N, C-alpha and C positions, 0 to 999 in steps of 0.2 A: 536341730528338733527332730524327734520322729514323725513330725506334721509337717507336711510341706506348704507350703503356702496353695496351689490349686487345691488340696487337699479343704482346707482351713475354707478357700473361698465356696466349694462346694456344697460344704455345711451351712456357710452363712446363705447362698441362695436358696439352700432348700428351705429353711426354718426360717430366716430373717427376711426383709422386704428386698434382699439385693444381694449382690454380693460383693459389695463395698460396705454394706449397712452391717458394719462392728459392733455397734451400739446399741442394737436392739436385744430386748431381755428376751426373746426367744433364741436369740442366735446366741448369746452369750450364753444360754443353760444348754443347748444343743452344743457347742463345744467344749464344758464343763463334762457334760454327760460322757461325750467320746473318752475326753482324756480322765472320769473316774472307771469306765471299763478300762481304760488300757492299762492303769495302777493298779489295779486290782487282777488282771491277770500277771502282771510282774511281781505283785505280790505272794500268790500262788505258788509261783515258783520260788520268790527268794521271801521264807517267810519272815529273816531274820534282819531285813531291811527297814530298821526302823525311820528313819530318813524318810522312807517314799510313806511310809504308814501315816504319819504324821503330815507331809504335804497331803495325801487321798483324805485325812480327815478335816483340814482346812478348805479343801476345794470341797468336800461336802457338804460344808457350811457355809461358802460362796455361794452353790448353787441352791442352798436351802433359805439363800437370805433371799437370794433374785426372786426365787419363787413364792415367797411372801407378798413380797410387792407386786408382782403381777397378781397374786391372786386377790392382793387388797385395791388394785387399779381395775382391773378386768378380768371376772371370772371366765367371762366364754373363753379369753384370750388363755386364762389358766391352764382350763380344762382340757383347751384342743392342744398344747402344748405336752401334757400331762400324757394324757392321750394318743401321741404320734410319738413321744421316745418312748413310753411303756414305764413311766415313772409312778412307781406306787406311793401312795399317802393314805 
């Protein structure tokens, strides 16, 4: 895969509770955001890659549902992750 184990650990350490905390909503949202930006850049070069486009749409939906969950559970954590990652809503 394009993302190494060290890069994933760095994302989870920065946005989660620790490098081994892969289950936190913030860590998963950060990982999804990284993957979304990667797929977006790929689609700018390969605009007829419909399988990647479908994967991107599904990934955005997963991130949206996690953000909705986080907003419902703890608004302060939701606002912090939105601000930190630069996601607009």
